[in-house]
C-alpha positions as CSV (number, residue, x, y, z in Angstrom):
1,M,-8.2,41.9,-14.3
2,S,-5.5,39.2,-14.6
3,D,-4.7,40.2,-18.2
4,V,-3.5,43.7,-17.4
5,L,0.1,43.0,-18.5
6,S,-1.0,41.7,-21.9
7,Q,-3.0,44.8,-22.9
8,N,-1.7,47.7,-24.8
9,Y,-2.0,51.0,-22.9
10,F,-5.1,52.2,-24.8
11,S,-7.1,49.0,-24.3
12,L,-6.0,48.9,-20.6
13,F,-7.9,52.2,-20.1
14,D,-10.7,51.2,-22.6
15,L,-9.7,54.1,-24.9
16,P,-9.6,54.2,-28.6
17,V,-6.1,53.8,-30.1
18,S,-5.7,57.5,-31.1
19,F,-3.4,60.4,-30.8
20,S,-6.2,62.4,-29.2
21,V,-7.0,61.2,-25.6
22,D,-9.6,62.5,-23.2
23,L,-7.3,63.3,-20.3
24,N,-10.2,63.5,-17.8
25,E,-11.4,60.0,-18.9
26,L,-7.9,58.7,-18.7
27,E,-7.4,60.0,-15.2
28,S,-10.8,58.7,-14.0
29,R,-10.1,55.2,-15.4
30,Y,-6.6,55.3,-14.0
31,R,-7.9,56.0,-10.5
32,D,-10.5,53.2,-10.8
33,L,-7.8,50.7,-11.9
34,Q,-5.4,51.9,-9.3
35,R,-7.9,51.2,-6.6
36,S,-8.6,47.7,-7.8
37,L,-5.0,46.7,-8.5
38,H,-3.1,48.5,-5.7
39,P,-0.8,46.1,-3.7
40,D,-2.4,47.3,-0.4
41,R,-5.5,45.4,-1.5
42,Y,-3.4,42.2,-1.6
43,A,-1.7,42.5,1.8
44,S,-3.1,39.2,3.0
45,A,-2.8,37.4,-0.4
46,S,-0.1,35.0,-1.4
47,D,3.4,36.1,-2.4
48,Q,2.6,35.4,-6.0
49,E,-0.6,37.5,-5.9
50,R,1.2,40.4,-4.2
51,R,4.0,40.2,-6.8
52,I,1.5,40.2,-9.7
53,S,-0.3,43.2,-8.1
54,V,3.0,45.1,-7.9
55,Q,3.8,44.2,-11.6
56,Q,0.3,45.3,-12.7
57,T,0.5,48.5,-10.7
58,A,3.8,49.4,-12.2
59,Y,2.5,48.6,-15.7
60,L,-0.6,50.7,-15.0
61,N,1.5,53.6,-13.9
62,E,3.7,53.4,-16.9
63,A,0.7,53.3,-19.2
64,F,-0.9,56.3,-17.5
65,H,2.2,58.4,-17.7
66,T,2.8,57.5,-21.3
67,L,-0.7,58.3,-22.5
68,R,-0.9,61.5,-20.4
69,D,2.3,62.9,-22.0
70,I,1.9,64.0,-25.6
71,P,5.4,63.1,-26.9
72,R,5.4,59.7,-25.1
73,R,1.9,59.0,-26.3
74,A,2.9,59.8,-29.9
75,R,6.0,57.6,-29.7
76,Y,4.0,54.7,-28.2
77,L,1.3,55.1,-30.9
78,L,4.0,55.0,-33.6
79,E,5.6,51.9,-32.0
80,L,2.1,50.2,-32.0
81,K,2.0,51.0,-35.7
82,G,5.4,49.4,-36.4
83,I,7.6,52.5,-36.4
84,D,10.8,51.7,-34.6
85,F,12.9,54.2,-32.7
86,D,16.7,54.0,-32.2
87,D,17.6,57.1,-30.2
88,E,21.3,56.5,-30.9
89,K,21.0,56.3,-34.6
90,D,17.9,58.3,-35.5
91,T,19.6,61.7,-35.5
92,H,19.0,62.9,-39.1
93,F,17.1,66.1,-39.2
94,D,16.4,68.7,-41.8
95,G,18.7,71.7,-42.1
96,A,16.2,74.2,-40.9
97,F,15.6,72.3,-37.6
98,L,19.4,71.9,-37.0
99,M,19.9,75.6,-37.7
100,Q,17.1,76.5,-35.3
101,Q,18.7,74.3,-32.6
102,M,22.1,76.0,-33.0
103,E,20.4,79.4,-32.8
104,L,18.5,78.4,-29.7
105,R,21.6,77.0,-28.0
106,E,23.5,80.2,-28.8
107,E,20.6,82.3,-27.4
108,L,20.7,80.2,-24.2
109,E,24.4,80.7,-23.9
110,A,24.1,84.5,-24.3
111,I,21.4,84.8,-21.7
112,A,23.8,84.7,-18.7
113,Q,25.7,87.7,-20.0
114,A,22.6,89.7,-21.0
115,G,20.9,92.3,-18.8
116,D,18.2,90.8,-16.6
117,P,19.1,87.2,-17.3
118,L,16.1,85.9,-15.3
119,E,13.6,87.8,-17.5
120,N,15.5,86.6,-20.7
121,I,15.4,83.0,-19.6
122,S,11.7,83.3,-18.8
123,R,11.1,84.6,-22.3
124,F,13.3,81.8,-23.7
125,L,11.3,79.2,-21.9
126,V,8.1,80.7,-23.3
127,K,9.5,80.5,-26.8
128,L,10.4,76.9,-26.3
129,E,6.9,76.1,-25.2
130,Q,5.5,77.8,-28.3
131,Y,7.7,75.7,-30.5
132,R,6.6,72.6,-28.6
133,Q,2.9,73.5,-28.9
134,A,3.3,74.0,-32.7
135,M,4.9,70.5,-32.9
136,Y,2.0,69.0,-30.9
137,A,-0.4,70.6,-33.4
138,E,1.7,69.1,-36.2
139,L,1.5,65.7,-34.6
140,K,-2.3,65.9,-34.3
141,S,-2.5,66.7,-38.0
142,L,-0.1,63.9,-39.0
143,F,-2.0,61.3,-36.9
144,A,-5.3,62.5,-38.4
145,D,-4.1,61.1,-41.8
146,E,-2.0,58.1,-41.0
147,T,-0.2,57.5,-44.3
148,S,3.2,55.9,-44.2
149,E,4.8,59.3,-45.0
150,N,2.9,61.0,-42.2
151,L,3.8,58.4,-39.7
152,Q,7.5,58.9,-40.6
153,A,7.1,62.7,-40.3
154,A,5.4,62.1,-36.9
155,K,8.5,60.1,-35.8
156,Q,10.7,63.0,-36.8
157,T,8.5,65.4,-34.9
158,V,8.7,63.2,-31.8
159,Q,12.4,63.2,-32.0
160,K,12.5,67.0,-32.5
161,I,10.4,67.4,-29.4
162,R,12.9,65.4,-27.5
163,F,15.6,67.9,-28.5
164,L,13.4,70.8,-27.3
165,N,12.7,69.0,-24.0
166,R,16.4,68.6,-23.4
167,L,17.0,72.3,-24.2
168,Q,14.2,73.2,-21.8
169,Q,15.8,71.2,-19.1
170,E,19.1,73.0,-19.6
171,A,17.4,76.3,-19.5
172,E,15.6,75.5,-16.3
173,E,18.9,74.4,-14.8
174,R,20.4,77.7,-15.8
175,E,17.4,79.5,-14.3
176,E,17.9,77.6,-11.0
177,D,21.6,78.6,-11.0
178,L,20.7,82.2,-11.6
179,L,18.1,82.1,-8.8
180,A,20.6,80.5,-6.4
181,N,23.1,83.2,-7.1
182,F,20.7,86.1,-7.0
């Protein structure tokens, strides 16, 4: 399997290039490849073979984690289709999404002062997960009909998920702070 580093992530696992991935199949193929490429198998090999094994294993791990994670998989798939991302400049969102983000941030800020902040933050995290699941369903629909317009909409959705993930991380940090001071 000397050509591991030249394969796209889907072909590495012998999976169709698709938004929908059989996660059980992905995991099974990952374990098989991990066994055959792991550096421990090359302990008595030359320095070059050990270095290649380390590179291949790192590439395999990155591929696995990318395809397993819905937003990362969507972004990778879009990049394969020629859609570029510039996280610094791609910050234009529709007004409804921006308003929703402001409201969610205000809600998160208010949680600490509310009665039973742990319960409120738990409900907030559930709400974020519901939004994220709706966006995953939207991505599935957009990738089902890969027009240029739908691919651009999928890019926007991937970027929106990134914002939700950041907000979730902040909420989880607040939750940890609340638990530490409880």
